[in-house]
C-alpha positions in Angstrom: 111.9 -45.3 13.8 112.6 -48.9 13.1 110.0 -51.5 12.5 110.7 -54.4 15.0 108.4 -57.2 16.3 108.1 -56.9 20.1 110.2 -59.7 21.4 107.9 -60.1 24.4 105.1 -61.1 22.0 106.9 -63.5 19.6 105.5 -67.0 19.3 102.1 -66.1 20.6 100.1 -66.3 17.3 97.9 -69.1 18.6 96.6 -66.8 21.3 96.5 -63.6 19.4 95.1 -63.1 15.9 97.9 -60.6 15.4 100.1 -60.7 18.4 101.7 -57.3 17.8 101.1 -53.6 18.6 101.0 -51.5 15.5 101.9 -47.8 15.7 101.0 -45.8 12.6 100.8 -49.1 10.7 104.2 -50.4 11.8 105.4 -52.7 14.6 107.5 -51.1 17.3 108.9 -53.0 20.3 109.6 -49.9 22.4 106.2 -48.2 22.1 103.7 -50.7 23.5 103.7 -53.6 25.9 101.2 -56.1 27.3 101.6 -55.7 31.1 98.7 -57.8 32.6 97.6 -60.4 33.1 101.1 -61.8 33.5 102.5 -65.1 32.4 104.3 -66.3 29.3 101.1 -66.7 27.3 99.7 -63.2 27.5 96.0 -63.9 27.5 93.0 -61.9 28.7 90.3 -63.4 31.0 86.6 -62.6 31.0 85.7 -59.8 33.5 89.3 -59.6 34.7 91.8 -56.8 34.4 94.1 -56.4 31.5 96.6 -53.6 31.3 98.6 -52.2 28.3 101.5 -49.8 28.5 102.5 -47.2 25.9 105.3 -44.9 25.1 104.0 -42.2 22.7 107.1 -40.5 21.2 110.4 -39.1 22.4 109.4 -35.5 21.4 106.0 -35.8 23.1 107.5 -37.2 26.3 110.0 -34.3 26.4 107.2 -31.8 26.2 105.4 -33.7 29.0 108.6 -33.6 31.1 108.8 -29.9 30.6 105.3 -29.5 32.0 106.0 -31.7 35.0 109.0 -29.5 35.9 107.3 -26.2 35.1 103.5 -26.3 34.5 103.7 -23.1 32.5 105.6 -25.0 29.7 105.2 -28.1 27.7 102.2 -30.5 27.3 99.9 -31.4 30.2 99.3 -35.1 30.2 96.3 -34.7 32.6 94.5 -32.4 30.2 92.5 -34.2 27.5 92.6 -31.1 25.4 96.3 -31.4 25.2 96.7 -35.2 25.1 93.6 -37.2 24.2 94.3 -40.9 24.4 91.2 -42.9 23.3 90.9 -46.6 22.8 88.0 -48.5 21.3 87.7 -52.2 22.1 85.5 -54.1 19.8 84.0 -57.3 21.2 83.6 -60.6 19.3 79.9 -59.7 18.9 80.8 -56.3 17.4 80.0 -54.1 20.4 82.4 -51.2 20.8 83.6 -50.2 24.3 85.6 -47.0 24.8 88.3 -46.6 27.3 90.6 -43.7 27.9 94.3 -43.9 28.4 95.9 -42.2 31.4 99.3 -41.0 32.4 101.0 -43.1 35.1 104.1 -43.0 37.2 105.6 -46.1 38.8 107.0 -46.5 42.4 108.6 -48.8 44.7 108.2 -49.0 48.5 110.9 -47.8 50.8 109.5 -49.5 54.0 112.3 -48.2 56.2 111.5 -44.6 55.6 107.8 -45.2 55.0 107.8 -43.6 51.6 106.9 -44.5 48.0 109.9 -43.7 45.7 109.3 -42.9 42.1 111.2 -45.0 39.6 111.6 -44.9 35.9 108.5 -45.8 33.9 109.2 -47.0 30.4 105.5 -47.1 29.5 104.0 -44.0 31.2 100.6 -44.2 29.3 98.3 -47.0 30.4 95.0 -48.5 29.3 93.1 -50.8 31.7 90.2 -52.9 30.5 88.1 -55.9 31.5 86.7 -57.8 28.4 83.3 -59.2 29.0 83.0 -61.6 26.1 84.9 -64.7 25.2 86.6 -64.7 21.8 88.6 -62.4 19.6 88.8 -58.7 20.4 90.2 -55.7 18.5 91.6 -52.5 20.0 92.1 -49.4 18.0 93.6 -46.5 19.9 94.4 -42.9 18.8 96.4 -40.2 20.5 95.8 -36.6 19.5 96.7 -33.3 21.0 99.3 -30.5 21.1 101.7 -32.2 18.8 101.8 -32.5 15.0 101.4 -36.2 14.4 98.4 -38.3 15.3 99.5 -41.6 16.9 97.6 -44.9 16.3 97.8 -48.2 18.1 96.1 -51.5 17.0 95.9 -54.8 18.8 94.0 -58.0 18.3 93.8 -60.5 21.2 91.7 -63.3 22.5 89.7 -63.5 25.7 89.1 -66.8 27.4 86.6 -67.7 30.1 87.1 -67.2 33.9 85.2 -67.9 37.1 84.2 -64.2 37.5 80.5 -63.8 37.8 80.4 -60.2 36.4 79.6 -56.8 37.7 76.8 -56.3 40.2 73.4 -55.2 38.9 69.9 -54.3 40.1 66.5 -55.2 38.7 63.1 -53.6 38.1 60.7 -56.4 38.2 58.1 -54.9 40.5 58.6 -57.7 43.0 60.5 -58.3 46.3 63.4 -59.5 44.1 64.2 -55.8 43.5 65.4 -55.5 47.1 68.6 -57.5 46.2 71.6 -57.4 43.9 72.7 -60.1 41.4 75.8 -60.9 39.3 75.3 -59.6 35.8 76.8 -62.8 34.3 75.5 -65.7 36.4 72.3 -63.9 37.5 72.5 -65.4 41.0 72.1 -63.2 44.0 75.0 -61.4 45.6 74.7 -61.2 49.3 77.2 -58.7 50.8 79.1 -59.9 53.9 80.3 -56.4 54.5 82.4 -54.0 56.6 83.8 -50.5 56.1 87.5 -50.2 55.3 87.1 -46.6 54.7 89.4 -44.4 56.7 93.0 -44.9 55.7 95.1 -42.8 58.0 96.2 -39.2 58.1 96.6 -36.7 55.1 99.5 -38.6 53.5 98.7 -42.1 52.3 102.0 -43.7 53.0 103.1 -47.3 52.9 102.2 -48.0 56.5 98.6 -46.8 56.0 98.4 -48.5 52.6 99.6 -51.9 54.1 97.2 -51.6 57.0 94.4 -51.0 54.6 95.4 -54.0 52.5 95.7 -56.2 55.5 92.1 -55.1 56.4 91.0 -56.5 53.0 92.8 -59.8 53.6 91.4 -60.1 57.1 87.9 -59.5 55.9 88.2 -62.0 53.1 89.6 -64.6 55.5 86.3 -64.6 57.5 84.0 -64.8 54.4 83.8 -61.1 53.6 83.0 -60.2 50.0 82.1 -56.5 50.1 83.6 -53.3 51.5 83.8 -49.5 51.1 86.7 -47.3 50.3 87.0 -43.5 50.5 88.7 -41.7 47.6 89.7 -38.4 49.1 92.1 -35.6 49.7 94.1 -37.7 52.1 94.7 -40.6 49.7 94.3 -41.1 45.9 92.0 -38.3 44.8 93.8 -37.1 41.7 92.9 -33.4 41.7 93.2 -32.4 45.4 96.6 -30.7 45.3 96.3 -29.2 41.8 93.2 -29.5 39.6 95.3 -29.3 36.4 98.3 -31.4 37.5 97.9 -34.8 39.2 101.6 -35.4 39.4 101.9 -34.8 43.2 99.2 -37.5 43.8 100.8 -40.2 41.7 102.4 -41.9 44.7 99.1 -42.1 46.6 97.3 -43.2 43.4 99.9 -46.0 43.1 99.0 -47.0 46.7 95.3 -46.9 45.8 96.1 -49.2 42.8 97.6 -51.6 45.3 94.5 -51.4 47.5 92.0 -52.1 44.8 94.2 -54.9 43.3 94.2 -56.5 46.8 90.4 -56.3 46.9 90.1 -57.9 43.4 92.6 -60.6 44.3 90.3 -61.5 47.2 87.2 -61.3 45.0 85.8 -58.4 47.0 83.4 -55.9 45.6 83.5 -52.4 46.8 82.0 -48.9 47.0 84.2 -46.0 46.2 82.8 -42.8 47.8 83.6 -39.1 48.1 83.6 -37.5 51.5 82.1 -34.2 52.6 85.3 -33.0 54.2 86.5 -31.2 51.1 83.7 -28.6 51.6 83.8 -28.5 55.4 85.6 -26.3 57.9 89.1 -26.6 59.3 87.9 -28.9 62.1 88.3 -31.7 59.6 92.0 -31.3 59.2 94.0 -30.5 56.1 91.2 -31.5 53.7 88.8 -28.7 54.1 87.1 -25.9 52.1 89.9 -23.4 52.8 92.4 -25.8 51.2 90.1 -26.9 48.4 92.1 -26.6 45.2 89.0 -25.4 43.2 88.5 -22.6 45.6 92.1 -21.6 45.1 92.2 -22.1 41.4 89.2 -20.0 40.6 89.1 -17.7 43.7 85.7 -19.1 44.6 84.0 -16.9 47.3 81.1 -19.2 48.0 80.8 -22.9 48.3 77.8 -22.9 45.9 80.3 -21.8 43.2 82.0 -25.2 43.5 78.8 -26.7 42.0 78.0 -23.9 39.4 81.3 -22.4 38.2 81.6 -23.6 34.5 85.4 -23.9 34.5 85.4 -25.7 37.9 82.9 -28.2 36.6 85.0 -28.8 33.5 88.0 -29.8 35.6 85.9 -31.8 38.0 84.9 -33.9 34.9 88.5 -34.2 33.9 89.2 -35.6 37.3 86.3 -38.1 36.9 87.7 -39.1 33.5 91.1 -39.8 35.1 89.5 -41.8 38.0 87.4 -43.9 35.7 90.2 -44.4 33.3 92.5 -45.7 36.1 90.0 -47.6 38.2 86.6 -47.7 36.5 87.3 -50.7 34.3 87.1 -53.1 37.2 83.9 -55.2 37.6 84.6 -55.2 41.4 84.0 -51.5 41.6 80.3 -51.8 42.4 79.2 -48.3 43.4 80.3 -44.7 43.2 78.7 -41.9 45.3 78.8 -39.2 47.9 78.7 -39.7 51.7 76.8 -37.7 54.2 75.3 -35.4 51.7 73.9 -32.8 54.0 77.5 -31.7 54.9 78.3 -31.0 51.3 75.6 -28.3 51.2 75.6 -27.2 54.8 78.0 -24.3 54.0 75.8 -23.0 51.2 72.9 -22.6 53.7 75.2 -20.9 56.3 76.9 -18.6 53.8 73.9 -17.6 51.6 71.0 -17.9 54.0 68.9 -19.9 51.7 66.6 -22.8 52.5 67.7 -26.4 52.7 65.6 -27.2 49.6 67.3 -24.5 47.6 70.8 -25.6 48.7 70.0 -29.3 48.1 68.6 -28.5 44.7 71.9 -26.8 43.7 73.8 -29.8 45.0 71.6 -32.4 43.4 71.5 -30.6 40.0 75.3 -30.7 40.0 75.3 -34.4 40.8 72.8 -35.1 38.1 75.1 -33.4 35.6 78.1 -35.3 36.9 76.2 -38.6 36.7 75.2 -37.8 33.2 78.8 -37.2 32.2 79.9 -40.5 33.8 77.1 -42.4 32.1 77.4 -40.9 28.6 81.1 -40.2 28.3 82.8 -42.8 30.6 80.1 -45.6 30.4 81.2 -47.7 33.3 79.5 -50.7 34.9 79.4 -49.0 38.3 76.1 -48.1 39.9 75.4 -45.1 42.1 75.0 -45.0 45.8 74.6 -41.8 48.0 74.0 -41.4 51.7 73.0 -39.0 54.4 74.3 -38.8 57.9 71.1 -37.0 58.8 68.2 -37.9 56.6 66.4 -34.9 55.2 62.6 -34.8 54.9 63.0 -33.9 51.3 64.5 -37.3 50.4 61.6 -39.1 52.1 59.5 -37.9 49.2 60.1 -40.1 46.2 58.9 -37.3 43.8 61.7 -35.0 44.9 64.4 -35.0 42.2 67.2 -35.5 44.7 70.0 -37.9 45.3 67.9 -41.0 46.3 65.8 -40.6 43.1 69.0 -40.5 41.1 70.8 -43.4 42.9 70.7 -47.1 42.0 70.6 -48.1 45.7 69.7 -46.2 48.9 72.5 -46.0 51.4 71.8 -45.2 55.0 73.9 -44.3 58.0 72.6 -45.5 61.4 74.7 -45.6 64.5 73.4 -46.4 68.0 74.0 -47.9 71.4 70.4 -48.2 72.5 68.7 -51.5 72.7 66.3 -50.6 69.9 69.0 -49.7 67.4 68.4 -52.8 65.3 64.8 -53.8 65.9 63.4 -50.3 65.5 65.8 -47.7 64.1 67.5 -49.8 61.4 64.6 -52.0 60.4 62.2 -49.1 60.2 64.7 -47.1 58.1 65.2 -49.9 55.6 61.5 -50.5 55.2 60.7 -46.8 54.9 63.1 -46.2 52.0 62.4 -49.5 50.3 58.7 -48.6 50.3 59.4 -45.1 49.1 61.8 -45.9 46.2 61.5 -49.7 45.5 65.3 -49.8 45.3 67.8 -51.9 47.2 68.7 -50.5 50.6 72.0 -50.9 52.5 73.1 -49.6 55.8 76.5 -48.5 54.6 77.6 -47.1 58.0 76.6 -48.4 61.4 78.2 -49.2 64.7 78.6 -47.9 68.2 78.2 -44.1 68.7 81.6 -42.6 68.5 81.5 -41.3 72.0 80.8 -44.8 73.3 83.6 -46.6 71.4 85.2 -48.0 74.6 82.2 -50.4 74.7 84.0 -52.3 72.0 87.0 -52.8 74.4 84.6 -54.8 76.6 82.2 -56.7 74.4 81.4 -57.7 70.8 77.6 -57.9 71.6 76.6 -54.8 69.7 78.7 -55.7 66.6 77.5 -59.4 66.6 73.8 -58.4 67.0 74.0 -55.8 64.3 75.5 -57.9 61.6 73.1 -60.8 62.1 70.0 -58.6 62.3 70.9 -56.4 59.3 71.6 -59.4 57.1 68.0 -60.6 57.6 65.9 -57.4 57.7 65.3 -56.8 54.0 68.3 -54.7 53.0 70.6 -56.4 50.5 73.3 -57.6 52.9 74.9 -57.0 56.2 75.2 -53.4 57.4 78.8 -52.1 57.3 80.3 -51.3 60.7 82.4 -48.2 60.5 84.9 -49.1 63.2 87.0 -51.7 61.5 90.2 -50.2 62.8 88.8 -49.0 66.1 87.7 -52.3 67.6 86.2 -54.8 65.2 89.3 -56.3 63.7 91.6 -55.3 66.7 89.7 -57.7 68.9 88.8 -60.4 66.3 85.1 -59.6 66.4 85.1 -59.9 62.6 85.4 -63.7 63.1 81.7 -63.6 63.7 81.3 -63.2 59.9 82.5 -66.8 59.5 79.2 -68.3 60.9 77.1 -65.7 59.1 78.7 -66.3 55.8 78.4 -70.1 56.2 74.7 -69.7 57.1 73.9 -67.6 54.1 76.0 -69.7 51.6 73.8 -71.0 48.8 70.9 -68.8 49.6 69.4 -66.9 46.5 67.6 -63.9 48.0 66.6 -62.6 44.6 65.2 -65.9 43.2 63.3 -66.6 46.4 62.0 -63.0 46.5 62.4 -62.8 50.2 60.5 -60.2 52.2 61.3 -59.3 55.8 59.5 -59.9 59.1 60.3 -59.1 62.6 58.8 -60.3 65.9 59.2 -59.5 69.5 57.5 -60.7 72.7 57.1 -57.1 74.1 57.9 -53.4 73.7 61.5 -52.2 73.8 62.0 -51.8 77.5 60.4 -55.2 78.2 61.7 -57.1 75.2 63.1 -60.5 76.1 63.0 -62.1 72.6 63.3 -60.8 69.1 63.6 -62.3 65.6 64.4 -61.1 62.2 63.4 -63.3 59.3 63.0 -63.4 55.5 60.0 -65.2 54.1 60.1 -66.4 50.5 57.4 -65.3 48.0 56.0 -68.9 47.8 56.1 -69.2 51.6 58.1 -72.4 51.3 61.3 -71.2 53.0 62.1 -68.9 55.8 65.6 -68.0 57.2 66.1 -65.9 60.3 67.9 -65.0 63.5 66.5 -65.5 67.0 68.0 -63.3 69.8 67.7 -63.2 73.5 67.2 -59.5 73.6 68.4 -59.1 77.1 71.9 -59.9 75.8 72.7 -56.3 75.4 75.8 -54.4 76.5 74.0 -52.5 79.3 72.5 -55.7 80.8 75.7 -57.8 80.7 77.6 -55.1 82.6 76.3 -56.8 85.8 78.9 -59.5 85.3 81.5 -57.6 83.1 84.0 -55.6 85.1 85.1 -53.7 82.0 81.6 -52.5 81.2 81.0 -51.8 84.9 84.0 -49.4 85.0 82.3 -47.4 82.2 79.1 -47.2 84.1 80.9 -46.2 87.3 83.2 -43.5 85.9 83.0 -43.4 82.1 86.5 -44.7 82.0 88.1 -48.0 81.4 89.5 -50.0 84.3 92.5 -50.9 82.1 94.1 -49.5 79.0 92.6 -50.4 75.6 94.8 -49.9 72.6 93.6 -50.3 69.0 95.4 -49.9 65.7 99.1 -49.4 66.5 99.0 -47.2 69.6 95.7 -45.5 70.0 94.2 -45.6 73.5 90.5 -45.9 72.8 89.3 -44.5 76.2 91.4 -41.4 76.2 89.6 -38.1 75.9 86.1 -39.4 76.5 84.3 -36.5 78.2 80.8 -38.1 78.0 79.6 -39.6 81.3 76.3 -40.9 80.3 76.8 -44.7 80.0 74.6 -45.2 83.1 71.8 -42.9 81.9 68.3 -44.4 82.1 67.9 -44.2 78.4 70.3 -47.2 78.1 68.3 -49.4 80.5 65.5 -51.8 80.0 63.2 -53.7 82.4 65.9 -56.2 83.3 68.9 -53.9 83.9 68.2 -53.6 87.6 66.9 -57.1 87.9 70.0 -59.1 87.3 70.7 -57.9 83.7 70.8 -60.8 81.2 67.9 -63.2 81.6 68.6 -66.8 80.4 65.9 -68.8 78.7 66.3 -72.4 79.9 64.3 -75.4 80.9 65.8 -78.7 81.9 62.6 -80.5 81.1 62.7 -79.7 77.4 62.4 -76.8 75.1 58.6 -77.5 74.7 58.3 -75.8 78.0 60.0 -72.7 76.8 58.3 -69.6 75.2 57.4 -69.6 71.5 58.2 -67.1 68.8 56.1 -66.4 65.8 56.5 -66.5 62.0 53.5 -64.9 60.4 51.5 -65.4 57.2 52.7 -68.8 56.1 50.8 -71.5 54.2 47.6 -72.7 55.9 44.7 -75.0 54.9 41.4 -75.4 56.7 41.0 -79.0 55.3 42.1 -82.2 57.0 45.5 -82.0 55.3 47.9 -79.4 56.7 51.1 -77.8 55.5 54.0 -78.9 57.7 57.3 -77.1 58.2 60.6 -78.3 59.5 62.4 -75.8 61.8 66.2 -76.2 62.2 68.5 -74.1 64.4 72.1 -73.3 63.9 74.8 -71.9 66.2 76.2 -68.4 65.4 79.4 -69.2 67.1 82.2 -69.0 64.5 84.2 -71.7 66.3 81.4 -74.3 65.8 80.5 -76.1 62.6 77.6 -74.7 60.6 75.2 -77.6 61.0 71.7 -77.9 62.4 71.4 -78.7 66.1 69.4 -81.9 65.9 67.9 -81.7 69.4 66.2 -78.4 68.7 64.6 -79.4 65.3 60.8 -79.1 65.3 58.0 -80.0 62.9 55.1 -77.4 63.0 52.0 -76.3 61.2 50.3 -73.0 61.1 47.4 -72.1 63.4 44.1 -70.5 62.3 45.8 -67.1 62.0 48.4 -68.5 59.5 51.2 -68.2 62.1 53.9 -70.7 63.0 54.5 -70.9 66.8 58.0 -72.3 67.4 59.5 -73.2 70.7 62.6 -71.2 71.7 65.7 -73.4 72.4 67.6 -72.6 75.5 69.5 -69.3 75.2 72.0 -68.7 77.9 74.9 -66.2 78.4 77.2 -68.3 76.3 74.7 -68.9 73.5 72.3 -66.0 73.5 71.2 -66.3 69.9 70.6 -68.8 67.1 70.0 -68.7 63.4 67.2 -70.8 61.9 66.0 -72.2 58.6 62.3 -73.2 58.1 61.5 -75.4 55.1 58.0 -76.5 53.8 57.9 -80.3 53.9 54.5 -80.8 52.3 50.9 -81.3 53.0 49.3 -84.2 54.9 47.0 -85.1 57.8 50.0 -85.8 60.1 53.6 -84.9 60.1 54.5 -88.5 60.3 52.7 -89.2 57.1 55.4 -87.2 55.2 57.9 -89.9 56.3 60.7 -87.3 56.6 63.7 -87.8 58.8 64.4 -85.0 61.2 
């Protein structure tokens, strides 16, 4: 081999201490290349992706090519026992960070035929990394395996500052601040404006599906979105689904997954990556099911419990994790990893072996604890852990049970519903229950209309609008994530409602204020006309909330909505409703219970929506209550200013001056605030309440309002 300075790196000595890659102590232009970030200066940025490409050796690559053609020959690049590519990055402060290299194939998009076409990859080994310190870094990489010579790479480079605020993190202060997430670098609160972008098409993750997915990211970012959730599964980029020892057949889908995550990062969007239960479910879930599970086939597993206990299966599951984290785990935008709807992972164990739920869940949770330990000790990512149930088990309600919630960093809940009480009772109660049990942040990571009622989205955005505003202010750490992004929400531009919500929350620091939630209603569910969700700061000097005319509810507004009325009359839509590219949302709906009494309230048969309006002034309207604020029995009182804001995304986010009020607490430490007019066009308002100070009269404060 000849010793040649890489021409792509010449003239960069001001930016690199030694701007060369060294292989076995020599410089080789054909063996390593700086790939990202791009630009002529080749510099790394704090908390942002850098990527290095490597070519190991002609003889080694020939052995790899043999394996890719015939897995019984050659060297397997996906088996760390055959090729172990390890890099250690040493920070300016001397802290070592290990990152593994991974085998990569490049592609281009053939849009006409909806295919990804493999192209020549000059540097098929990659290392991705995100430096977290400013200054001069060193990288030392070694490659060992089923070949004679150990290969070494060395690099020194500089990292400069960026605007990135760092990975997300939790806290353990014992205060209400622990409800919320913060950026690890800036320490300010991170408030998710969130939606699911989870399902990504049929079994093959082809360019059409990938582009639709990426457009979802762009559309969410355009309305202020900063958080989402992606599935990594058999139908997209999960490396080991086709063959647990050979990921070559998944390289095109992993390339597509690269594009998706890059799109999220370009839009500064944090995300959950989750594993789905379908891989251990029956054939009703399509191609990705237990019968087709590659671990069952590879080891002739007879029982689903063996997936969680077979030593060789677990070894290859960890190899799969290593590859996933090598390829994607470097990114500070990957916030959480976990498993979705856990009860369906172990349901088959109960059915096959006749054991109790506790025994089956223990098998499953012991497996997860071992997987988590491997991730934490061997892969050492910044990602946190988030797991969820579709049906909450009583066992997980007990904080002493060594299950998934105890071993998660956040508690993730799934909560669908079309009843009026979905937000005020079901979701609020669930958030408070699991916050109280575990003292960890809680997120409703799946919510929305019940799937058999999806045609409601063809008629009205009311359920979506009400859910995102209420969940943002009920003590979880951000908005709940509606599941139906591609079955209504974005198809009908309902996601525009995030614009006002994002603007309203901008600048709020939930963690610093140590906000705790309250709710208030004027009556029980079937009589409820008003409801509020509010967050009260620890010092009781600031309150932010959402006021809702609770009669603005899909069942009530059907009185004046012909689309909803057609569902009540026949469970069918009066006109076709297409979502996505060509899916008719109303087709196949066999449920005819839209008009059941369970969906009604006191007002359903009395005109439906009930406006709150008084032409003589809002002081003649009802009041709502904020409890337990500052109160003094002396002559000087604490005074608060109440300002209301429109939730309409087409209106500016500024206070509505004619509704501003100055109030003080009553003997019971409650603020009683007059409700502004809430009609069918403006059925809800957001509000901010600020402590002005203490005086005998409000006018003594000499504040303008």
